[in-house]
C-alpha positions as CSV (number, residue, x, y, z in Angstrom):
1,M,1.2,-26.2,32.4
2,K,4.9,-25.3,32.4
3,I,6.4,-22.7,29.9
4,R,10.4,-22.7,29.4
5,P,12.8,-21.4,26.6
6,F,13.4,-23.8,23.9
7,E,16.1,-26.4,24.1
8,W,18.0,-28.7,22.1
9,R,16.1,-31.6,23.1
10,D,12.9,-30.0,21.6
11,I,14.3,-30.0,18.2
12,P,12.3,-33.4,17.4
13,A,9.1,-31.5,18.3
14,L,9.9,-28.6,16.1
15,H,10.7,-31.1,13.2
16,R,7.3,-32.9,13.8
17,Y,5.5,-29.4,13.4
18,R,7.5,-28.2,10.2
19,R,4.3,-28.6,8.0
20,R,1.9,-27.5,10.6
21,G,3.2,-24.0,11.8
22,L,1.3,-20.7,11.6
23,F,3.2,-17.9,10.4
24,L,2.5,-14.3,12.0
25,D,5.4,-12.4,10.3
26,S,4.7,-12.1,6.5
27,R,7.9,-10.2,5.8
28,Q,10.1,-12.9,7.6
29,L,8.3,-15.8,5.9
30,L,8.5,-14.5,2.3
31,T,12.2,-13.4,2.4
32,R,13.6,-16.2,4.5
33,G,11.1,-19.1,3.6
34,P,9.1,-21.5,5.9
35,V,12.2,-23.4,7.0
36,L,14.6,-20.8,8.3
37,V,12.0,-19.1,10.4
38,P,11.5,-21.8,12.9
39,A,14.9,-23.0,12.7
40,G,15.7,-19.8,14.5
41,A,14.6,-21.6,17.6
42,V,18.1,-23.1,18.0
43,L,19.4,-19.7,18.8
44,T,17.4,-19.1,21.8
45,S,20.3,-19.6,24.2
46,L,21.8,-16.3,22.5
47,A,18.5,-14.7,22.4
48,S,20.0,-11.6,24.4
49,R,22.0,-10.9,21.2
50,T,19.9,-12.5,18.2
51,G,16.6,-11.2,19.6
52,I,15.0,-14.5,18.8
53,F,12.9,-16.0,21.7
54,T,11.4,-19.3,21.5
55,Y,9.4,-20.8,24.1
56,L,7.8,-24.3,24.6
57,C,4.6,-24.7,26.7
58,E,4.1,-28.1,28.1
59,P,0.4,-29.0,28.6
60,G,1.0,-31.0,31.9
61,V,-1.6,-33.0,32.9
62,Q,-3.9,-31.3,30.4
63,K,-4.2,-33.1,27.2
64,G,-2.8,-31.9,23.9
65,E,0.5,-31.1,22.3
66,P,3.0,-28.9,23.6
67,L,3.0,-25.5,21.9
68,I,6.1,-23.5,20.3
69,G,5.9,-20.0,20.0
70,Q,8.6,-17.4,18.7
71,V,9.0,-13.7,18.9
72,T,11.5,-11.5,17.7
73,H,12.8,-8.1,18.8
74,N,15.4,-6.0,17.3
75,G,17.6,-4.3,20.1
76,G,16.3,-0.6,20.5
77,A,13.1,-1.1,18.4
78,T,9.8,-0.1,20.3
79,F,7.9,-3.1,18.9
80,A,8.6,-6.9,18.5
81,R,6.9,-9.4,16.1
82,L,5.1,-12.7,16.5
83,A,7.1,-14.9,14.0
84,F,6.0,-18.4,14.4
85,L,3.5,-20.7,16.3
86,A,3.1,-24.4,16.2
87,P,1.1,-26.5,15.8
88,E,-1.3,-24.5,14.0
89,S,-4.0,-25.9,16.0
90,G,-2.5,-24.5,18.9
91,V,-4.7,-21.3,18.4
92,D,-7.6,-23.2,20.2
93,A,-5.3,-24.5,23.1
94,A,-5.7,-23.3,26.7
95,G,-2.1,-22.5,27.3
96,L,-1.9,-20.0,24.4
97,P,-2.7,-16.9,26.5
98,A,-0.2,-17.9,29.0
99,L,2.3,-18.5,26.5
100,F,1.8,-15.1,24.9
101,D,2.2,-13.3,28.4
102,Q,5.7,-14.9,28.9
103,M,6.7,-13.6,25.4
104,A,5.4,-10.1,26.3
105,A,7.2,-10.1,29.6
106,E,10.3,-11.1,28.1
107,I,10.4,-8.4,25.2
108,G,8.8,-6.0,27.6
109,E,12.0,-6.2,29.7
110,R,14.0,-5.3,26.7
111,G,12.1,-2.0,25.9
112,A,9.4,-3.2,23.5
113,F,6.1,-1.3,23.8
114,H,4.2,-3.5,21.1
115,L,3.9,-7.0,20.1
116,L,2.8,-7.2,16.5
117,A,1.2,-10.1,14.3
118,E,-0.3,-10.3,10.8
119,V,-2.8,-12.8,10.1
120,D,-5.5,-13.6,7.5
121,D,-8.6,-12.0,8.9
122,Q,-10.8,-15.0,8.0
123,S,-8.7,-17.6,10.1
124,P,-9.3,-19.0,13.3
125,A,-5.9,-17.4,14.5
126,F,-7.4,-14.0,14.0
127,R,-10.0,-14.9,16.7
128,A,-7.5,-16.3,18.9
129,L,-5.3,-13.4,18.9
130,H,-8.2,-11.1,19.5
131,Q,-9.1,-13.0,22.6
132,A,-5.5,-12.8,23.9
133,G,-5.5,-9.1,23.8
134,F,-4.6,-8.1,20.1
135,A,-6.3,-5.6,18.4
136,I,-6.3,-4.5,14.5
137,Y,-4.5,-1.4,13.8
138,A,-4.0,-1.7,10.0
139,R,-4.8,-3.9,6.9
140,Q,-2.8,-4.9,4.3
141,R,-2.5,-7.4,1.0
142,I,0.8,-8.6,-0.5
143,W,1.3,-8.9,-4.1
144,R,3.9,-11.3,-5.5
145,L,5.6,-10.3,-8.9
146,D,7.8,-12.9,-10.7
147,G,9.9,-11.8,-13.5
148,A,11.1,-8.7,-15.0
149,P,8.7,-6.2,-16.8
150,P,9.9,-4.2,-19.6
151,E,11.9,-1.0,-19.1
152,P,10.1,2.1,-20.0
153,G,12.0,5.0,-21.3
154,G,12.3,8.9,-20.4
155,L,11.5,8.5,-16.6
156,A,13.6,10.2,-14.0
157,P,15.2,7.2,-12.0
158,W,15.1,6.0,-8.4
159,R,18.0,5.9,-6.3
160,A,19.2,4.1,-3.1
161,C,18.1,5.9,0.1
162,S,20.9,7.6,1.9
163,A,21.4,9.5,5.4
164,G,20.6,12.8,3.7
165,D,17.2,11.9,2.7
166,L,15.9,11.1,6.3
167,V,14.1,14.3,6.9
168,A,12.2,14.0,3.5
169,V,11.4,10.3,4.1
170,R,10.1,11.5,7.7
171,T,8.1,14.2,6.3
172,L,6.5,11.8,3.4
173,Y,5.7,9.0,6.1
174,N,4.1,11.5,8.4
175,N,1.9,12.8,5.6
176,L,0.6,9.5,4.3
177,V,0.5,7.3,7.3
178,P,-2.3,7.5,10.1
179,G,-1.3,8.5,13.6
180,L,-2.5,5.0,14.9
181,V,0.0,3.3,12.8
182,Q,2.9,5.7,13.5
183,Q,2.5,5.2,17.2
184,V,3.1,1.3,16.7
185,E,5.5,1.5,13.7
186,P,7.6,4.4,13.9
187,L,10.3,5.0,11.2
188,P,13.8,4.1,12.2
189,R,15.8,7.1,13.6
190,E,18.6,6.2,11.2
191,H,20.0,3.5,8.6
192,L,16.9,3.6,6.3
193,K,17.0,0.8,3.5
194,G,15.2,1.4,0.3
195,M,14.6,3.4,-2.8
196,V,13.5,7.0,-3.1
197,Y,12.0,9.1,-6.1
198,Y,12.2,12.8,-5.9
199,H,10.0,15.4,-7.9
200,P,11.3,18.8,-8.5
201,D,9.0,20.0,-5.6
202,G,10.3,17.4,-3.2
203,M,10.2,13.5,-2.2
204,H,7.3,11.8,-3.9
205,A,8.1,8.2,-2.9
206,Y,10.0,6.0,-0.5
207,V,10.0,2.1,-0.9
208,E,11.2,0.4,2.1
209,L,13.3,-2.9,0.8
210,R,14.3,-6.0,2.8
211,Y,16.3,-8.8,1.1
212,G,16.3,-12.7,1.9
213,S,17.3,-15.8,0.1
214,A,13.5,-16.6,-0.7
215,G,12.5,-13.2,-1.9
216,I,12.5,-9.3,-1.7
217,W,10.0,-7.2,0.6
218,A,9.0,-3.9,-0.7
219,Q,6.7,-1.5,1.3
220,P,5.9,1.5,-0.7
221,F,5.0,4.9,0.6
222,I,4.0,6.9,-2.6
223,H,2.5,10.4,-2.6
224,P,-0.7,10.7,-4.5
225,D,0.7,13.3,-6.9
226,V,2.9,10.9,-8.6
227,E,2.3,11.0,-12.2
228,D,2.6,7.9,-14.5
229,L,2.6,5.6,-11.4
230,P,2.7,2.1,-13.4
231,A,5.7,3.3,-15.4
232,R,7.2,4.7,-12.3
233,L,7.0,1.2,-10.7
234,V,8.2,-0.5,-13.6
235,R,11.1,1.7,-13.5
236,L,11.7,0.9,-9.6
237,L,11.6,-2.7,-10.4
238,Q,14.2,-2.5,-13.2
239,M,16.4,-0.6,-10.8
240,L,16.1,-3.0,-7.7
241,P,19.8,-3.8,-6.7
242,G,20.6,-7.5,-6.6
243,R,17.2,-8.9,-7.6
244,Q,18.2,-11.7,-9.6
245,A,15.5,-14.4,-10.1
246,R,13.9,-13.6,-6.7
247,P,10.3,-12.7,-6.5
248,V,9.3,-9.2,-5.3
249,Y,6.5,-8.9,-2.6
250,L,4.9,-5.6,-2.7
251,C,3.1,-4.9,0.9
252,V,0.2,-2.5,0.2
253,R,-1.6,-1.2,3.3
254,S,-5.0,-0.1,3.3
255,Y,-4.3,3.6,3.4
256,Q,-2.3,3.1,0.2
257,S,-4.8,0.8,-1.7
258,W,-5.0,3.2,-4.5
259,L,-1.7,1.6,-5.5
260,E,-3.3,-1.6,-6.1
261,P,-4.4,-1.2,-10.0
262,A,-1.0,0.0,-11.0
263,I,0.5,-3.1,-9.3
264,E,-2.0,-5.5,-10.8
265,A,-1.1,-4.0,-14.2
266,L,2.4,-5.3,-13.8
267,G,1.2,-8.9,-13.5
268,A,1.3,-9.2,-9.8
269,V,-0.7,-11.8,-7.9
270,P,-2.6,-10.6,-4.9
271,G,-2.5,-12.7,-1.5
272,P,-5.3,-12.7,0.9
273,A,-6.4,-9.8,3.0
274,Q,-4.4,-9.7,6.3
275,A,-5.3,-7.9,9.6
276,V,-2.2,-6.3,11.1
277,M,-2.7,-6.6,14.8
278,V,-0.9,-5.2,18.2
279,R,-1.0,-5.9,21.7
280,H,0.3,-3.0,23.7
281,L,2.8,-4.1,26.4
282,A,3.3,-0.9,28.1
283,L,1.4,2.3,28.7
284,P,3.7,5.2,26.9
285,R,3.5,8.7,29.1
286,R,4.6,11.9,27.5
287,A,7.4,13.7,29.2
288,A,6.8,16.7,31.0
289,E,6.1,19.8,29.0
290,P,6.7,23.5,30.3
291,Y,3.7,25.6,30.5
292,A,3.0,29.4,31.5
293,M,0.9,30.5,34.0
294,P,-1.5,33.3,32.9
295,A,-0.7,36.7,33.7
296,M,-2.1,38.1,36.7
297,N,-2.4,41.7,37.7
298,G,-0.6,42.6,34.8
299,T,2.6,40.7,36.0
300,R,4.2,38.5,33.5
301,T,5.2,34.8,34.8
302,E,7.9,32.6,34.0
303,P,7.1,29.2,32.6
304,V,7.2,26.0,34.9
305,A,7.5,22.6,34.5
306,R,5.2,20.0,35.9
307,I,6.6,17.4,38.4
308,T,6.4,13.8,37.3
309,N,7.3,10.3,38.4
310,K,10.8,9.0,37.1
311,M,10.6,8.2,33.4
312,I,12.6,5.6,31.4
313,D,13.1,7.0,27.8
314,D,10.2,9.7,28.5
315,R,7.9,6.9,29.1
316,E,6.6,5.2,32.3
317,V,6.7,1.2,31.6
318,K,4.0,-1.0,32.8
319,L,3.7,-4.4,31.3
320,L,0.3,-5.6,30.5
321,G,-1.2,-9.0,30.6
322,H,-3.7,-10.4,27.7
323,D,-6.4,-9.6,30.2
324,G,-5.3,-6.0,30.4
325,K,-3.8,-6.3,34.0
326,S,-0.2,-5.9,35.0
327,L,2.1,-8.7,34.8
C-alpha cells in the first residue's frame, strides 16, 4: 500500500470516479456542486496556500481500486473538513484508515485540532468513519428552498453583519450552542459573514451565509424568544443579497430543531438526517492559570502560577491516529 499526494497523472482516475464519489462536506457540495469539489484535486501542488489536500492510496499487491481522499483546511482554523472520498465503495477498503491517518497528519501540522465529516447516519460510510476514529458531536438536517416567498409587511428588517456585531453574535452563539459543539466549531474571531436581527432588548438572530455558484448556504442561530418566526424568515429570504435564482440551503442543527416547522411552512424540502462527526487530532491543554494559596497563620499569600510544559498557542499538541495512538 502506498499513499501519496494527488498528481496530474491521476486525473483519469478522478474522471472515472466522477459519479462514484462520496461527499462529506455538505456546505461545499451544495454551494459549489459535485463537479467543482473533486476538481480541487488539481490544486494539491499548491496546498500550502489553497488549503486543499488530496491524496491517492494505491492498493499495491492488494486487490481493489485506488482511493482518492480530499480534505480542506483554512489557514489558522482549528478544524478541517473531509470533502471527498472516491470511489464510494472505498469505505470498505482496507487502506481507508491509513489514508485518514495521512490526511490527519498533514492538517495537524498546519494547526488543525479536529477533522470533521458529515454523513447520512444510515449509510455504510457512517460505520466506516466510526471505525476510523470519528464520533458524533451533533446532528443536522438540510432544507432546500427554491423560489422567492411573498414579502410580509410591518417587520423590522435584517441587515448585514458588521464588525460591531461580533460581541453580540458571540453572546448569542454561546447561549444557544452546546459546549461540545463550541469546542469543535468555534466562531471565527473576526470577519463574520451573514445577517443579523435585533430586538429592542438585544440580538435575537444571526444567520451565517456562504455563497457559491450552485447555491447559498444559511446556518441559523435564532433565539427562542423571536416572535412571528415564519414571517421573520420570509423577510430574511427577501433581503438576501445577490440571491438571484440560486436555491437556499438552510442547515438546521438538532439543538435548533424547533425551527423546522417554520422552515417547512416556507415550502422548503427536507434532506436526510445527517450525523456531524469529528476525529480529534490533538489533545488540547489549557494554559496555566494563577491560583492563590490559602492563608496560613493569618498571613495573606500572593498568587502564584503553575509551572507547565512549553505550549503552542496555549495548547500542547499531540497528533493521534485512528486507533487513538500517537502518529
